[in-house]
C-alpha positions as CSV (number, residue, x, y, z in Angstrom):
1,M,-45.3,82.6,-27.9
2,E,-42.5,84.0,-25.8
3,Q,-44.6,84.1,-22.6
4,F,-45.6,80.3,-23.3
5,L,-41.9,79.4,-23.3
6,I,-41.2,81.3,-20.2
7,D,-44.1,79.6,-18.4
8,N,-43.1,76.2,-19.6
9,L,-39.5,76.7,-18.5
10,L,-40.8,77.8,-15.1
11,L,-43.0,74.7,-14.8
12,V,-40.1,72.4,-15.9
13,S,-37.8,74.0,-13.4
14,I,-40.3,73.6,-10.5
15,V,-41.0,70.0,-11.4
16,Y,-37.2,69.3,-11.5
17,I,-36.6,70.8,-8.2
18,V,-39.5,68.9,-6.5
19,W,-38.2,65.6,-8.1
20,A,-34.4,65.9,-7.7
21,L,-34.0,67.7,-4.3
22,P,-35.4,64.9,-2.0
23,W,-33.5,62.2,-3.9
24,E,-30.3,64.4,-3.6
25,A,-30.8,65.0,0.1
26,I,-31.4,61.3,0.9
27,A,-28.5,60.1,-1.2
28,L,-26.0,62.6,0.3
29,W,-27.1,61.9,3.8
30,K,-26.7,58.1,3.3
31,A,-23.3,58.5,1.7
32,A,-22.1,60.8,4.6
33,R,-23.4,58.3,7.2
34,N,-21.8,55.3,5.4
35,G,-18.5,57.0,5.0
36,H,-18.6,56.9,1.3
37,K,-16.6,60.0,0.4
38,V,-16.2,59.5,-3.2
39,W,-19.9,58.8,-3.8
40,F,-20.8,62.0,-1.7
41,I,-18.4,64.2,-3.8
42,V,-19.5,62.8,-7.2
43,M,-23.2,63.1,-6.3
44,F,-22.7,66.7,-4.9
45,L,-20.8,67.9,-8.0
46,T,-22.9,66.3,-10.7
47,N,-26.4,66.9,-12.0
48,T,-28.0,63.6,-13.3
49,L,-31.7,64.3,-12.8
50,A,-31.5,62.2,-9.6
51,I,-30.6,59.0,-11.6
52,L,-27.1,58.6,-9.9
53,E,-28.7,59.3,-6.5
54,I,-31.5,56.7,-7.0
55,I,-28.8,54.1,-8.1
56,Y,-26.8,54.9,-5.0
57,I,-29.7,54.7,-2.6
58,F,-31.1,51.3,-3.9
59,G,-27.8,49.8,-5.1
60,F,-24.9,50.8,-2.9
61,S,-26.0,52.4,0.3
62,N,-27.3,49.3,2.0
63,K,-24.3,47.1,1.1
64,S,-21.9,48.8,3.5
65,K,-20.8,46.6,6.3
66,K,-19.0,48.2,9.3
67,I,-16.0,46.3,10.5
68,K,-15.3,46.5,14.2
């Protein structure tokens, strides 16, 4: 039983990393490129199973307009 729990924990951890890491990287990159410092800091410091990152990517990252 103990080995089953360890194996499942390892599997869940791997799935989480494969799911969250790309979303995190894309969202942080977009926030940095758009100059959204607050978004960058919040996403960097929190762990939301990539939910916050997905919301940022599809909801806020494209709405930034550069004023010249």
